[in-house]
Structure formats: C-alpha cells, structure tokens
N, C-alpha and C positions, 0 to 999 in steps of 0.2 A: 531108873534109866537116867541118862545125862543128856545135856543139851546136844542136839544134833543139827548142824547147820544145813544139812540137806532138806530139813523140813521148814525152813525159813524162806519165805518167797516174798520178794517185793511186788506189791499189787499196783502201786501207783505212786507218783510223787509230783510235787510242784510247790513253787513258792518256798522252798528249803525244807519242806516237810514230806516224809515218806509214810506210806501206809503198807504195813506188812502183815503176813499171814504166817502163824506158826502152829503146827499140829504135833501133838506128842501123847503119849500114854502117861506122861508124868502128871501127878495131880497139880491142879492149878495154883496151889499154895506154893509148890516147888518152882513152878515156872515163873511166878511173880516175884521170886525172892531176889534180893539184891545179888548181882553177879551171875545170874543164870545164863545171861546172853553175852558174857565176856568174850567168848570165842569169836564174836561177830562185831566186836567194839570198832573194827575198822569200817564197818558198813552202817551201823545203826547210829543215829544222831539224837541228841536231846531234842524233845518235842515231837519225834516221831511217834506214830501210833501202831500198836501191834494187836492184831486179832488173834487171841490164844484160845486153841481148840483142844480140849482134853478128850481124847478119843476113848478113854477108859470109863469115864464116869456116865456119859458125855456132858460136859458143859462148855460154855464159851464165854470169855471175858474180853473186854476191850480195855488195853492198858496204854498208858503213854510213858514214853522214856523220860524220865525226870532229870537224869545226868549221865553223861558219858565223859570221863576224863582220858579217854583213849585206851583204858585197860579194864576200867570197872564200869558196867552199865547197870544202872539202878532205875527199875521200872516201878510204876504206880501199883497200887493194889488192884486197880481196874473196877470195871463196872461189869457185872453179871449180865449177860443177855438172856432174857426169859425165853425158855424153850418149851413153852406150853401152848397149846391151841384151844 
C-alpha cells in the first residue's frame, strides 16, 4: 500500500509542535522510510511527533519528523511501543 493522507490525523498541537496519529496496513519499516509522508509536506513540520500504527502486524511506533524541506519529509526510525500485558 502507499501513503494515504486520510489516515493522518492531527491530535494536538502547541508551542510549534504537533502530535499526529497515522494508521496503515503498511509495514512500520515502510512508514518510517524517508519520503513516506511527502504528500503531507504542507502540513507536517520538523520536530512534529507521529504515532504510527501498523494494523497488519499490529505494532505501534512513535516517530519524530527530522526534516521537512517542503517536499521531502524525513522521519526518525521511531521508538516501539511495547504491546504486551
């Protein structure tokens, strides 16, 4: 699958930083790849945080936006959220 902007939701924002939620069946390695969020480069800013949820595995990662030059969005590899009880 490819990036789908419909699955990106802004949860909160303040002090110039936004918190986003993104859900996809794409593997988390694909979502965290440089350029995955390019179609939303006009909304996402450097230092924003994205909660990435892979509905296929399921796994969740928290990634930060490292850079956004207006066309290419580069995110960090993120931190896995432990999903055990």
